[in-house]
N, C-alpha and C positions, 0 to 999 in steps of 0.2 A: 074453572070451578072444574072442579073434582066431583064427577058423579056418584062416587059413594063416601063420600067424607063433606063435599061441599066446599073444601077450604081447597084455596090457590097452591098450584101443584109451585113447587120452585122452578125459577125461569131455568130453560135449557140454555148451556153458553155454546153457542155454535160460532166455528170459527169461519175465519175466509179459505176457501181451497187453497191447496199449498202451487203455487206455479215455481217452476225450475228458475234459479236465475239465469240472465242473458247469460252469462258466462258459460254456464254450464249447457244452455242451447248449443250453443256456440260449438264448444269441446264437443259434446253428440256429433253434431253436422261434419267437424273436425274427421271424429273418429270413424264414421262413417265413410267420409271420403279417401280416409284411408285404407279401409279395408277394401273398399271396390277398386283402389287403383291396385293394391296388392296380388287380390284375383286376380285382374286381367295380364298382369304381367308375372304371374308364377312361374314361370319358363324361365325368365330370367336364369335364376340359375341353372340350366344347361346352357347357357348359352358360349360360346368360346369367342376367341377372336379370329376374323377376317381378313384378309388379301385383300384389303381395299382401307388404305392410310394407317389400319392400327398396330401395320409394322413400323409406320414413318414416324406415328403419333409414340409408342412402347415397345412393341416386340423386337425393331431393330436400329431402337434408338440408342444409343448408348449412355448421353447424358441422360436421358430420362430412367434407365436403368439403372444408373448408379445414386439412384434418389435422391433425395434433399442434401446437399450439400454448399457450402458457401460459396464455391465454383458454379456447382449447377443453380444457386439462386442469380447467379453474376450472369448466364448464358442465359437463361430464360428471358431477362429483361433488355440485351442485346442484341438476338437471334431474329433470324428475318426465315427462319426454317418451315418449310410448308407456306411458303409464299405469306404467310400472316405475323402479326406482331402480337400477341396472345399468351405475355407472361403470368398471370395466375390461372390460364386453363396449363399450362406447362406446368405451372408450380402443383395444380391436385394432380396430373399425372403420375408427379414424381413422388407426391404422398403417397397416392396409392401402392407403388409400386413400394415404398419405405413398410406400408403397414402390412401389403398384401403378397411381397413378391409378382412375378408375373402367371396368378392364378387368378384367372378371368373372373371369376366369381367377384372378388371384391373387389373389381374395377368395375365391374356390370353392377354390382348393390350400391357404390359411390353415386354412378347416373340417377339410377335409382330412388336415392335416398333424396337427392337435389330434387328431383321431378316429385318426388310428396311436398316437400318443403315449397314446392312453387304452387302446388296446388292448392295447399294451404294456405303460405300468402295470397294470392287469388283471391282464394272465400275473404281473406279476411278485409281485404280491398278494399272490394266492391262491398262488400257488406258495411264498412266504415263510412263511403262516401256517400251511399244511397238508404242506407239502413235497412236494407230489406234481407233479410237471412238466408228466405225458402229459395227466391231469384239468385240472390250469388252463389249457391250451393249447388243450383242447376248448372249454372255456367263453370262454376267449379267444375263436377263432377262431368261434364263434358271435355272438357279440357284432361285433367285425367287422364279418362280412358277410348277420347277420339284414335283411332288407327291411324290417321296421318304421325302422330306425335309419337309413334313407333322408333322410327330412325334415329330422332335425338335421344332416346330414351335407351335404346338395345345397342347404338352403336358406340365405340367405346371412343373411336379419333370425336366425336360429336358432342363429346363432353364440355365444350364450349356451347353449347344450345344453354344444356340444362345450367349449364353454374352463372352463363351472362345474364338468365331470363330471372336467375335468383336475386339479381341486383341491380332489373331492372323493377323486378314487384317492392324489391326493398326502396329502392331511389323513390316509387311513384308515393309508399308510405310515408316515407320523409318527407316527401310535397304533400301532404295531405296533412300532415303533424305541423309543416309549415305556414300551410293557410289556416291551418284553426288559428295559429297566434303566431305572429312573422314576426320575426327577429334571426339578427346575423348567426348564429350560433346553429339552430334551424334549417336555415338556406346554407349553411355548412358542410355540415350534415349531408345532406339533398347533392351538393356538386363534391363532395367527397365518394359518397356512393356511385353518380353516377362515373365519376372518374375509375371506380373499380370495375365499374359492366361492361367499359368499353375496352380496358386491358384483359378483358376473358373473351370478347367477341366486339368489333366495330359496329356489327346490327345496331349498338345501341345509340347509334347516331339521330338516330328520327325519334327517340324519344322525349327532348323538348317540343317537339311536335303533338303527340300524342299530351303533354302536360297542359297543351293550351286547350287538346279539345276537352279532355277533363274538365276543363275551367268553364266551359261552355255548360259543360252536361256532365257529373252531376253535383260538381262541384258551386255551378252557379255565380261564377266572379264576375260573369259579363252580365251585367247590369241596366235594362231597358231605362233610359230617359223619356221616350214618347212615346203613344200607344202604337201598338200595331198597325194599324187604320193608318195612322200618319205615315208610316213608312218604319216603324223599329226602327231608331236612331241607339246606337249604344255607346255607354262609356267606359272607360278602364283595359280596353283591349290592346291600347296602345303602352300602357301603364306595364300587362303584362308579357308584351314580348318583351318589353326593357329587362324586366326580371328575370328571364330567363337568357341574359345578353353571355352570361359567365358557363350557361353549357351548350349553346348555339359555339362558344370559343371551343369549349374542349372537345365537340362535335366537330366542327373544322379541322381540329387540329387533327384529331383519328384518322378524317377522312385523308388528307396530305401522306399522312404515316404507313396508310393502309394503300393510296397508290402507288408510292414509292417501295415499299414490300412485294408489291406483286407484282409490278412491274419489273422490280429488279428478281424477281424468281424467277420469271414465266408464265407468269399464271394471266396474264392480259393478254397472251400474243392471239388468243382465241377471237379478240376484237377485231382483230385485222384480218381477220379471216373469214368472218361474218357480218355482212356489209349492215349499215346502221337500218335502213330501211328494215332487213329482216331482223335485226334486233327488237328496234319498235312492234313488228308484226308478233315477233316470239311473246312480248312481254302483255299484248292485248290477252291472247290466247292462253296464256298461264293462268292470268288474273280469274279468267272464267275457268279454266281445268280446275284452278286451287277451288271454287268457289264451291264447282261440282262434287271433287273429291269429297269437300267438306261435307255437301249432303249426303252423298254416296259413295263411302270409301272403298271402291274396287278398282283394280288393275295396281295398286301399289305396287311401286319397286324399286332397289338401290338407287335405280339409272334412269333416267327418261332420256336417251336421244334426241339432240335434235335436230330439225327436219332441215335445218339449213335454206339453202336455193329452191329446195322440195315445199316450203312455206311458201302457196298461193294466195292472192287477193282476197278469193271469195269465201279461203277459210277464215277470214277476219270478221265477216259479217256478224255471224251471229254473237261470236265472244264482241264483239264492240257492241251492238245493239244492246247487250246484256248491262255492261257497264254505261251506257248514256241513260238507258230506260231507269236504273236503278239508281244512277244519280240524281238524275230529274225527281223521281218518287221522294227520296230521303229531303232534299234539298224544297221539294213543296211540303211534308208533313213536320219541320223542323222543327216548326210553334208547338205545335201539338204533341207530336213524339221525338223529344230531341235527344235520344237515347239513337235513332235511327239515321245522320249526317254521323253523330260520333262512332259509332259502329262500323259505319261503313269507310268514313276517312279514317279510320284505325286502321281497317285490311287495308285501302289501299298506300298510305303512305307510309307504315313498316315495311312493306314488302317492296318498297324502292330500292333498296341497298344493294336486296338480290335478285330484282327481277329481271335484269340480263341486259337493260342499258346499257351499262359499261358490263361486257359481257368477263368474266371471271369462270376460268374451264369450259366446257361443249356441252354442260347438258344443258336441256329446255329447261327444266324446272326441278325441285327438289323437294321432299313432303320435310323436310327440318327446315326449310324456310318459314314455315306456315305454325312455327309452334307458338310465337307469339303473336304476328296479324291476325291468325282466327277467331283469338278470343273476340274482334269486333263483330263478326256476324255471328260469333255465341250470343255476344249481348241484344242482338239485332233482336233474336229470331228469339231468346228467351221472353224478355221484356214484351216482345211483340205479342207473343202468343199472351201473354197473363194480359194483356189490355185486350185483347179479345173474350179471352175466358170469363173476364172479370166483369162482364155483364150477365154472368149467371150465378146466382144465390150461392151455389155448391165450385165455384170458379176453382179452389182450394183441391178439393177431390178432380176435379177433370184434369188439373195441371199435374199431381202426380201420376193421373192413370196414362198420359200423354210422355211424362218426362221418362216413367218405371221403365217400357220395352223402348224406348230410343239407348238411353245408355246400357241395358241388356244386351241390343243387339251390337254397339260400340263398342262392349267391352268383350262378346265372342270373336267381334274381328281382331281385333287388338288381341287376344289372347294367341291367335291364328296367327296375327304378322308378325308378334315375337318369334313364335318360332320360326320365321324364315332366317330370322337372322343365327340360328344354332352353329352353323358354321359356312366357310366360304360356297363351296358346295352346291348347299340347299338356297342359299339367297341368290347365287349367279344364274340357276337353274329356274328358280320360281320370275326370276328376273326375264329371262328370255323366255317363259311362258308369257308372260301376259304384256311385253312388248314387241316393238318392231326391228328388225334392223339395229340392234344395239352393238355396239362394236364392245362398248366397255365390257357389259357380259362374258362375251365371248375372249375377251384378254383374257379376263380377269379367272375364268375359266378353266381358259387352256395353260395358264400359269400355275393351277392348282395343280393340274391332270399333270404336271409334267414333274411334279413332283411327289408323284404319286405312280410312275415310271409308268402313265398310261400316255405313250408317248403318240402314238396315233390316232387316238379319238382329241386328242390336245393340238397338235397339229393341225386339225381338219378345223375347230374352234378358231383356231389363231388365222388360218386362211380365211376366214370368213370374215372374223374382224378386219384383216388389211382389206379385202374387197371391197367392205361396207364405205371404210377410212382410210384411204391410204394416205394419211397423213398420221396417221397411228403409229407414233413409233416405239409405245409399250411391244405392241405386238409384231412389229417386227422384229423385235428386237427379240421377244420368246420364241417367236415362229424360227428366227436363227438357230439361238436353241435347241428348239427341240429337234431341227435337222443335225447340229452338231450329234445329240446323243445319237441320234440312229444313224450315222456314217455318213449323212451326204454334204459334204464337206462345202462341195463348191456352191451348189442354190446355199447354202447356210453364210457362205460370206456373202454373196450376192444379197441376201436381206440385210444382213446386219449393218452391210454399205448403206441400204435404203435409211436405216432407221437412223444412223448417224448424217444422212443427208437431212431430214426432217430436223433432228436436233444434235446439231455437231457436239456437243458438250457431255454428250453421254456417255458417263463413266461404263455402266457394265456392258452396252455395245463394241467401248472401244474393248474392254478385255474378251469378249467374244470376239471380236473379230481378230484379235492378235491370237486369238487361239487355233482359229479358223487358217488364219493364213499359215502358221507353224507347223502345221498338218500337212499344208500344201508345200510348206519349204519358201516360202515367200521370210526369210528371217528378215530384212533388213526393214519391210514394210509392217508386219508382225510389233518388231521393234518399237517402231514409231508409234503405235497405237497402244500399247504399254507404258510407254513416256507418257502418253496423254492423259490418258487416266491418272498414272500416277500424278501429273500435276492438275488434274481436275479436283483428285482426294490427296491430298496430301498425310493423312491419315490412316488412310487404306495402304496397309500394305499388298493386299493380292498381286496388283500389277509388279510389286518386289520380287514376290515369290516367282512369278510367272515368268519373268527375266531368267529369272536366279533356275529354277527348273528345266526352261528352256536353254539355257547355256549349261546346264550337269548331261541333259541330253545327249547334246552333241561333242562334248566332250567324250561324252562313253562312245560314240559310235563315229571317233578319232575326226571330227568335222570341225579342228578347232578353228580356222581360218572364219566357220561361220559365230561359232561360240563368242568372237569378240566380242560381234555387234552386240548383243544383249547384254555382253559382260561391260564394254567401254558406256553402257547406256544407264546402269547401275552405278559406275564408279561416278557418275554425274551426280547421280540423283542422292548417293550416300558416301560423299567425299570423305565421311569420317567413319568410314565403317571397314575396317584391316580385314575381315574375311573376303570383300569384295575387290580388295585390292589383289588380296592372294591369290585367287583366282584368277584375275587378269592373268597375272607375272606367269603362272602355269602354261595359261592359255599362249601366250605371246612365245613361251620357251620352248613348249610346241613348235612354234612356227619358225622357231629358230634366230627370233627379234630377241639376241641378247640383251640390248641396249633398253628399248621399253619394258623387258622381263625385269631386268637388273634394277628401274625408276619403282615399278610398282612393289617388287621386295622388299626395296628400302622406303618405300611410304608403309608398306604393311607392319615394319617393324618401329616407324618410328611413331606408329599407333599404335602399338603393342609388342613393346619391347620383349615380350619373354615368349614371343609365336618362335617356337624351333623351328618348323615346317618354313618361315619364309628364312630363317638364319640358312639354314640349308641351303635352298633355292638360290639365296643369294650368292653361297661358295660356287655353284654349280654354273653361274654364268659372269661370273667375274674373267 
């Protein structure tokens, strides 16, 4: 009633408060994740290529540099270069060259975009499976800005990490869609995406196992048919395994292909150099170290040297206790907190292909290997902390207060870590600062310093590298190269021979040793090494040029008898080259071997009838 008139006031229509549509909230969170990631990786535009596989994948790879062509697409699907079969990775590098040339900014931009896509996919995957918007966003944010992931994003040669992970998440999303409404078409999409992921990086072989974990939680496809008090029997688990047989078959095929390619490329030779007990011990330590770096990311390096025989049994006690106690805890809490065993076994299982039980390379561990596995501990931490905070009526506020400083700290460390990938010198000087006895960092830094004519410092680093690891053939080779540059020929020849003792099919060492032997006047031995190099890489003409230059120098010095040796080798390597036959004919003519000269002049004319110099020479020796 109105106090003034006593009449009823007209009713006021009150609208319910406006709430953003669910998709709008998701879009806002995704935009936040993108912005956070871009800030953490803002130094990416300053990064160049590094002399750590970037040359083999891009800057010195003739197939990649030619861009996307039918011939190069065929090469991508048939090559085992770098001891890997990952055609989609090669195609992505070729596409970058087609778009950006050899401007490193474009290549780094592609990797960053893939990382952003992966972050959004992870958020959406967790959001769709669990219905938890905030918790999913925190896990995705940790994934986006954790310093352990810098190596996968900032290293061009590790494109396979971010590319394959995109297919990992897409496969899992397709699987969730299939679970919601099972049919053959949706299952076919799962199998197809999984196959594409394996063609980007074989580390996806563990994905079928993680799908089984997701069946347990959060998809809850493992249904209890008896109460927990009676032992908690479950149904459907056998069916869930049978359901994934096509995925297991693809994973097994990928394992076989990877094994054959890596064995053929020599990447698995370190398995024979490192005893199985040592590899098992290193795996235990690595599992614990990865967890430590996930919690406190310090001392991150591009290469962590393997302790090998220096790994002692007592070093395993702490890491082994961590693994055993954590496993016991998550199994004990599996019913009350099912995300704990899922996250833990996700972590343990996803690392199996790269934990070092089958040693590929000589590293003890690598940050890039955690790109997918560490998602498991992130889930454990975020959901676990949320369960603790939920007891408080203001648990959401406490959650934000806890998450914000952690994400800020990780973002700052990531920004700093990205800066170390600016160039090779910065990268490996940092690695030497945070690791001990790092022969790979000494080797790569020494190689870089040689290209900058800082020969004395380069030789010092390379001597340290071979002192740490006498089986480092690259360091022996580069040390020999540095000594050649400084005129220490005899010592250079000794070290280059050492490189070939470790790796007899080392192309560069054969070429450099040929140069050293030539300077020592040992022409026949030098020629043998040039010929070996030419046969190792028939498409590389450098050994041919070296033979040609050696012969030309000897002819200028009136040493025709010695010039004949490299010239005969050239004739065998290039039997259809008229100029080679002509040069050999001139050398034989100088030696007075008229018959041999006549034969070579005739062959030169047969190959090139208009070669007037050969006609004149033939007339002289008739």
